[in-house]
LUMSETI-741744 format. One line per 4 residues: number of its first residue (from 1); for each residue x, y, z of C-alpha. Coordinates in steps of 0.25 Angstrom, whole numbers, plus 5000, padded with zeros to 4 digits. Layout:
# residues N
NUM> X:Y:Z; ...
This chain:
# residues 459
1> 4999:4998:5000; 5010:5010:5004; 5016:5006:4990; 5006:5008:4983
5> 5002:5023:4992; 5018:5028:4988; 5017:5025:4971; 5003:5031:4974
9> 5009:5044:4978; 5021:5043:4969; 5011:5042:4959; 5005:5054:4960
13> 5015:5062:4964; 5022:5059:4952; 5009:5062:4943; 5008:5076:4951
17> 5022:5080:4949; 5024:5075:4935; 5021:5081:4921; 5023:5097:4916
21> 5025:5108:4929; 5010:5115:4926; 5004:5100:4927; 5010:5098:4940
25> 5007:5110:4946; 4992:5107:4941; 4992:5092:4946; 4998:5100:4958
29> 4987:5108:4962; 4977:5098:4956; 4979:5088:4965; 4980:5099:4977
33> 4969:5104:4971; 4959:5091:4973; 4963:5090:4987; 4958:5105:4990
37> 4944:5103:4981; 4943:5089:4987; 4942:5095:5000; 4935:5107:4995
41> 4924:5098:4989; 4922:5091:5001; 4921:5106:5008; 4910:5110:5001
45> 4902:5093:5002; 4903:5097:5016; 4900:5111:5020; 4886:5109:5008
49> 4880:5100:5019; 4885:5107:5030; 4878:5119:5027; 4866:5115:5021
53> 4865:5112:5036; 4867:5123:5039; 4857:5130:5030; 4849:5126:5023
57> 4848:5122:5006; 4841:5135:5003; 4848:5144:5011; 4863:5137:5006
61> 4856:5139:4993; 4856:5155:4994; 4872:5155:5000; 4873:5148:4985
65> 4866:5156:4977; 4871:5172:4985; 4885:5167:4982; 4879:5162:4966
69> 4874:5179:4966; 4885:5183:4972; 4895:5176:4961; 4892:5183:4952
73> 4899:5197:4956; 4912:5189:4955; 4911:5192:4940; 4918:5206:4944
77> 4929:5199:4942; 4927:5201:4929; 4936:5190:4927; 4948:5196:4932
81> 4953:5183:4939; 4955:5174:4928; 4963:5184:4920; 4972:5186:4932
85> 4972:5168:4933; 4977:5169:4918; 4986:5184:4920; 4990:5178:4934
89> 4995:5163:4928; 5003:5171:4914; 5009:5181:4923; 5016:5170:4932
93> 5019:5159:4919; 5028:5173:4915; 5035:5174:4928; 5028:5189:4931
97> 5023:5190:4946; 5024:5206:4945; 5013:5204:4933; 5006:5192:4939
101> 5004:5202:4952; 5000:5214:4944; 4989:5204:4939; 4985:5199:4952
105> 4985:5213:4961; 4977:5216:4949; 4966:5208:4947; 4966:5207:4965
109> 4966:5224:4964; 4953:5224:4953; 4946:5214:4959; 4947:5222:4974
113> 4942:5234:4968; 4931:5227:4959; 4924:5217:4972; 4927:5229:4981
117> 4917:5238:4973; 4908:5227:4971; 4905:5223:4986; 4904:5237:4988
121> 4892:5238:4976; 4885:5225:4985; 4885:5230:4996; 4876:5240:4995
125> 4867:5234:4983; 4866:5221:4993; 4857:5227:5004; 4848:5232:4993
129> 4846:5218:4987; 4835:5207:4990; 4843:5195:4991; 4831:5187:4997
133> 4824:5191:4981; 4836:5187:4976; 4838:5173:4981; 4825:5168:4979
137> 4824:5169:4998; 4816:5172:5007; 4816:5188:5011; 4820:5181:5025
141> 4833:5177:5021; 4835:5191:5014; 4843:5198:5027; 4854:5184:5027
145> 4857:5184:5011; 4860:5198:5009; 4869:5197:5021; 4875:5184:5014
149> 4875:5192:4998; 4886:5202:5008; 4892:5190:5013; 4894:5184:4999
153> 4898:5196:4990; 4907:5201:5001; 4914:5185:5000; 4913:5187:4985
157> 4921:5199:4985; 4932:5197:4992; 4935:5184:4989; 4934:5186:4973
161> 4947:5195:4976; 4952:5187:4985; 4951:5174:4976; 4961:5180:4964
165> 4971:5172:4975; 4964:5159:4969; 4967:5163:4954; 4982:5167:4957
169> 4981:5154:4961; 4974:5148:4950; 4983:5156:4940; 4994:5149:4948
173> 4988:5136:4944; 4986:5132:4960; 4972:5129:4961; 4973:5121:4971
177> 4978:5132:4980; 4964:5140:4977; 4957:5130:4980; 4963:5127:4991
181> 4958:5142:4997; 4945:5139:4993; 4944:5127:5002; 4949:5134:5015
185> 4940:5143:5011; 4927:5131:5011; 4935:5123:5023; 4933:5136:5032
189> 4919:5140:5026; 4915:5124:5030; 4921:5126:5044; 4912:5139:5047
193> 4898:5133:5041; 4901:5121:5052; 4902:5130:5062; 4890:5138:5057
197> 4883:5125:5056; 4887:5122:5072; 4884:5135:5077; 4872:5146:5070
201> 4862:5143:5062; 4860:5142:5047; 4862:5155:5040; 4865:5159:5026
205> 4875:5170:5030; 4882:5163:5041; 4885:5152:5028; 4888:5164:5017
209> 4899:5170:5029; 4905:5156:5030; 4906:5151:5017; 4912:5167:5013
213> 4920:5171:5024; 4930:5159:5025; 4934:5159:5011; 4936:5175:5009
217> 4946:5171:5024; 4954:5160:5016; 4952:5168:5003; 4961:5179:5006
221> 4970:5172:5016; 4975:5165:5004; 4977:5180:4996; 4986:5184:5010
225> 4994:5169:5009; 4996:5167:4995; 5000:5181:4993; 5010:5181:5003
229> 5015:5170:4999; 5015:5161:4986; 5010:5173:4977; 5014:5185:4985
233> 5023:5191:4969; 5008:5190:4966; 5001:5198:4980; 4993:5208:4975
237> 4996:5223:4978; 4992:5236:4973; 5005:5241:4969; 5003:5228:4956
241> 4990:5231:4955; 4990:5236:4940; 4975:5240:4934; 4980:5240:4919
245> 4985:5226:4919; 4971:5222:4922; 4970:5223:4907; 4976:5209:4908
249> 4967:5204:4915; 4955:5209:4910; 4957:5202:4897; 4956:5189:4901
253> 4946:5192:4915; 4935:5199:4907; 4935:5186:4898; 4934:5178:4910
257> 4924:5186:4917; 4913:5185:4907; 4918:5168:4906; 4917:5168:4923
261> 4906:5178:4922; 4897:5166:4913; 4902:5156:4924; 4897:5163:4935
265> 4883:5167:4928; 4883:5151:4927; 4887:5147:4940; 4882:5158:4949
269> 4867:5160:4944; 4864:5145:4945; 4860:5148:4960; 4853:5159:4957
273> 4846:5154:4946; 4841:5142:4954; 4839:5149:4966; 4828:5159:4957
277> 4823:5147:4952; 4822:5134:4961; 4826:5141:4975; 4838:5141:4983
281> 4839:5125:4984; 4840:5121:4973; 4851:5129:4973; 4857:5121:4985
285> 4855:5109:4976; 4862:5115:4963; 4873:5119:4971; 4875:5104:4978
289> 4875:5098:4964; 4884:5108:4959; 4893:5106:4969; 4892:5090:4969
293> 4896:5090:4954; 4905:5101:4956; 4915:5092:4964; 4921:5085:4951
297> 4923:5100:4944; 4930:5103:4955; 4938:5093:4954; 4940:5093:4938
301> 4942:5108:4942; 4955:5106:4951; 4960:5098:4940; 4956:5110:4929
305> 4960:5122:4938; 4975:5123:4934; 4974:5121:4921; 4969:5134:4915
309> 4981:5140:4921; 4991:5128:4916; 4983:5132:4900; 4987:5147:4903
313> 5003:5141:4905; 5003:5131:4896; 4996:5139:4885; 5007:5148:4886
317> 5017:5138:4884; 5010:5131:4874; 5009:5118:4882; 4997:5113:4874
321> 5000:5098:4877; 4997:5101:4892; 4984:5109:4889; 4981:5095:4881
325> 4986:5087:4892; 4977:5094:4902; 4963:5094:4893; 4965:5079:4892
329> 4968:5076:4905; 4954:5085:4910; 4945:5077:4900; 4949:5065:4907
333> 4947:5071:4920; 4933:5076:4914; 4930:5061:4910; 4933:5055:4924
337> 4925:5070:4931; 4911:5064:4922; 4911:5050:4927; 4914:5057:4942
341> 4902:5066:4941; 4894:5055:4935; 4895:5046:4948; 4891:5058:4954
345> 4878:5062:4949; 4874:5048:4950; 4876:5048:4964; 4873:5065:4965
349> 4860:5061:4975; 4865:5051:4983; 4878:5062:4986; 4870:5075:4988
353> 4862:5066:4998; 4874:5061:5006; 4882:5076:5004; 4868:5083:5009
357> 4859:5075:5015; 4846:5070:5010; 4836:5082:5007; 4844:5091:5009
361> 4846:5094:4993; 4837:5091:4984; 4845:5089:4970; 4839:5084:4957
365> 4848:5073:4947; 4848:5082:4936; 4853:5094:4943; 4867:5081:4947
369> 4866:5079:4934; 4867:5092:4927; 4876:5096:4935; 4884:5084:4932
373> 4885:5089:4916; 4886:5101:4921; 4901:5100:4927; 4904:5089:4917
377> 4903:5099:4908; 4911:5109:4914; 4922:5100:4918; 4923:5094:4903
381> 4925:5111:4899; 4933:5115:4911; 4946:5110:4906; 4944:5120:4892
385> 4941:5130:4900; 4951:5131:4909; 4961:5130:4898; 4955:5143:4890
389> 4953:5149:4899; 4968:5147:4903; 4974:5151:4891; 4963:5163:4890
393> 4956:5160:4878; 4943:5165:4884; 4937:5172:4870; 4926:5158:4867
397> 4922:5156:4883; 4920:5172:4885; 4911:5171:4873; 4904:5159:4877
401> 4902:5165:4893; 4894:5178:4888; 4885:5167:4880; 4885:5154:4893
405> 4878:5163:4904; 4867:5168:4896; 4863:5154:4892; 4865:5148:4903
409> 4854:5157:4910; 4845:5156:4897; 4849:5139:4898; 4847:5140:4914
413> 4833:5149:4915; 4828:5143:4901; 4830:5129:4909; 4822:5132:4921
417> 4811:5142:4918; 4807:5136:4904; 4812:5120:4908; 4809:5121:4920
421> 4821:5114:4922; 4826:5114:4938; 4840:5116:4944; 4848:5107:4933
425> 4845:5118:4922; 4858:5127:4929; 4867:5114:4925; 4861:5113:4911
429> 4861:5130:4910; 4878:5128:4913; 4881:5117:4905; 4877:5123:4893
433> 4879:5139:4895; 4896:5132:4897; 4896:5128:4883; 4909:5135:4883
437> 4917:5125:4891; 4913:5111:4885; 4910:5115:4871; 4921:5126:4866
441> 4931:5127:4878; 4934:5113:4871; 4935:5117:4857; 4943:5131:4861
445> 4954:5122:4868; 4955:5113:4856; 4956:5125:4848; 4966:5130:4855
449> 4973:5118:4858; 4973:5108:4848; 4969:5118:4837; 4979:5129:4842
453> 4971:5140:4837; 4969:5153:4841; 4960:5164:4838; 4945:5164:4848
457> 4952:5149:4854; 4963:5157:4862; 4956:5170:4863
């Protein structure tokens, strides 16, 4: 047994350390991310039934819907962080630390100005908004949901500025570190919820504080630690803020902004549409399915995330064979995920009862079926989109992103209002509106990598 164990360790170590430097770095991050994400998934699964014991499914649906509404405001980022990801990776690849620091400092300054302004405006108008009508809940909940809106919005504004550090980690091909920051925040939030369950009555305001304050404190701490150690030479400073350099961020960022906005519309409006048409309890059911089938998608993305910035480096160095090999391996992984999610679908009802308890949340099989289809479609297209993002070939994705939100909302409302289809219409609309990922992006990848075509294919 000891011989087998030592042989396994040697094989694993050899697998991790052999290959191109870029591949070795990616594999190390993938292994670390799998461990971290495994812990994150465990915490997420433990948190949900505990939270549903603290507040009922309808109240938890209020939190989810509020988060979705406030999440709309992240579009004020205008794609800057995604622009920073590519520009930082390019500057670092060239060894230009000064330019990288200018991009970092300028991004912090611009987002700081934007989100302070947005927060002050929200502070003025929040008391005039009738959140009970917006969320379709009883008038008695209005004071609580108004307070919750302020808590969640403040969290989003502050965290969006300090989350730049996770963009830097991704650009530097350290996605595992970025995941670790989120994991620590999750763990502390879970601890706080456990304390709340034991010491207080169910409250959506206290729940909101637990889920917002803990991750924010961890995120601010990560900025302080990393900018005083590993990334000290890139520490943001007023002396390195150069607003003219924002053009270099905006050139890429504005395209990412439209693409990001389309994704926000598809993801964030889901909870709002469900709450308005089916009630907040169905928001919880939808999110249970989303979390469940999101597990293999999350695992797939652990392998996929390094591909973006690694593609930036590989494409600049004309290492096309490395890119082709990467896509081939992602296709193999996708097939494994397909069989895995099929098993998850078969045993979904049993798992929901085991996970949440009998009768806690009612979930129709059709909702699970379309969740299965949606996430497999996203996994298929993801590798092509990541590659194209890495080489900044965004024009086709940009154009389709203008069309896809309108297509999504139109399809969903048609299915709900006229065909009387249930909550799973959200997944159907999302699949059809995401045609770029599983149709156009693979074609574009083929034209760039195999046909060596330029023009619109690489713009």
